[in-house]
C-alpha positions in Angstrom: 0.9 -4.8 -35.4 -1.1 -7.6 -33.8 1.8 -10.1 -34.2 4.6 -7.8 -33.0 2.7 -6.6 -29.9 2.2 -10.6 -29.4 5.9 -11.5 -29.3 6.2 -8.2 -27.0 4.0 -9.9 -24.5 5.5 -13.4 -24.7 8.8 -11.3 -24.1 7.4 -9.7 -21.0 6.1 -12.8 -19.7 9.4 -14.9 -20.1 11.3 -11.7 -18.3 9.1 -11.7 -15.7 9.1 -15.0 -15.1 12.9 -15.2 -15.3 13.2 -12.4 -12.9 10.9 -13.9 -10.4 12.5 -17.6 -10.3 15.4 -15.5 -8.8 16.4 -15.4 -5.3 16.5 -11.2 -4.9 13.4 -9.8 -3.4 14.3 -6.8 -5.9 14.0 -9.0 -8.9 10.9 -10.7 -8.1 9.5 -7.5 -7.3 10.5 -6.5 -10.9 9.3 -9.6 -12.1 6.1 -9.2 -11.0 6.0 -5.4 -12.3 7.0 -7.1 -15.9 4.2 -9.6 -15.4 1.6 -6.8 -15.0 2.8 -5.0 -17.9 2.1 -8.0 -20.1 -1.3 -8.8 -18.7 -1.8 -5.3 -19.6 -0.5 -5.4 -23.0 -2.5 -8.6 -23.7 -6.0 -7.1 -23.0 -4.8 -4.1 -25.3 -4.0 -6.7 -28.1 -7.1 -8.7 -27.6 -9.0 -5.9 -27.6 -8.5 -5.0 -31.1 -6.4 -2.2 -32.5 -8.7 -0.5 -34.4 -8.4 3.3 -34.7 -12.1 4.6 -34.9 -14.2 6.9 -33.1 -15.3 6.9 -29.8 -18.7 5.2 -28.3 -20.4 8.8 -28.1 -24.3 8.8 -28.8 -25.5 11.7 -30.4 -28.7 13.2 -28.7 -31.9 11.4 -29.7 -30.1 8.2 -30.7 -29.9 4.8 -29.0 -26.6 3.8 -30.2 -23.5 5.2 -31.6 -23.1 5.4 -36.1 -20.7 3.4 -37.7 -17.8 1.8 -35.8 -16.5 2.8 -32.5 -13.7 1.9 -30.4 -14.2 -0.4 -27.6 -13.8 1.7 -24.0 -13.9 -1.8 -22.3 -10.0 -2.8 -22.6 -9.0 0.7 -22.0 -11.4 0.8 -18.8 -9.7 -2.5 -17.3 -6.1 -1.9 -18.2 -6.7 1.8 -16.9 -7.5 0.0 -13.7 -5.3 -2.6 -13.7 -2.3 0.6 -13.8 -3.5 1.9 -11.0 -4.0 -1.2 -8.8 -0.4 -2.6 -10.0 1.3 1.2 -9.2 -0.5 0.7 -5.8 0.8 -3.3 -5.1 4.8 -2.4 -6.6 5.1 0.7 -4.4 3.7 -1.4 -0.9 6.0 -4.6 -1.9 8.9 -1.5 -2.5 8.3 -0.7 1.1 8.0 -3.9 2.7 11.3 -5.1 0.7 13.2 -2.0 2.0 11.7 -2.4 5.5 12.7 -6.4 5.2 16.0 -5.2 3.9 16.6 -3.1 6.9 15.7 -5.8 9.3 18.0 -8.8 7.5 20.5 -7.1 6.1 20.0 -8.6 2.7 17.8 -9.1 -0.1 18.1 -12.8 -0.7 14.7 -14.8 0.0 16.4 -17.7 1.3 17.5 -15.6 4.5 14.5 -14.3 5.1 13.0 -17.7 5.8 13.7 -17.4 9.7 11.1 -15.3 11.5 13.8 -14.6 14.1 15.9 -11.5 13.6 
């Protein structure tokens, strides 16, 4: 399963970088979102894909028994999803406002500060 997900991470990174190199600000934002999702998937794969019990410690013990799932990658990904969604929403609002002022989504036309 890990090789398939590694290929998916590579495809997401490639597509994200390709979109970020375009001149459209909408494609730039979509590329940024793809890079964020690729990073999340990379952390998920790096954490290991094992189906084990949650790391619950029984009363009176100091550590969980047997194999348990590592909660750190899941916590990192959940935090990254929330922050990524906020950044994506903010950048979409900025792009919409820039489109209202400039009248285009071409990054070359947005270089000037006089509108």
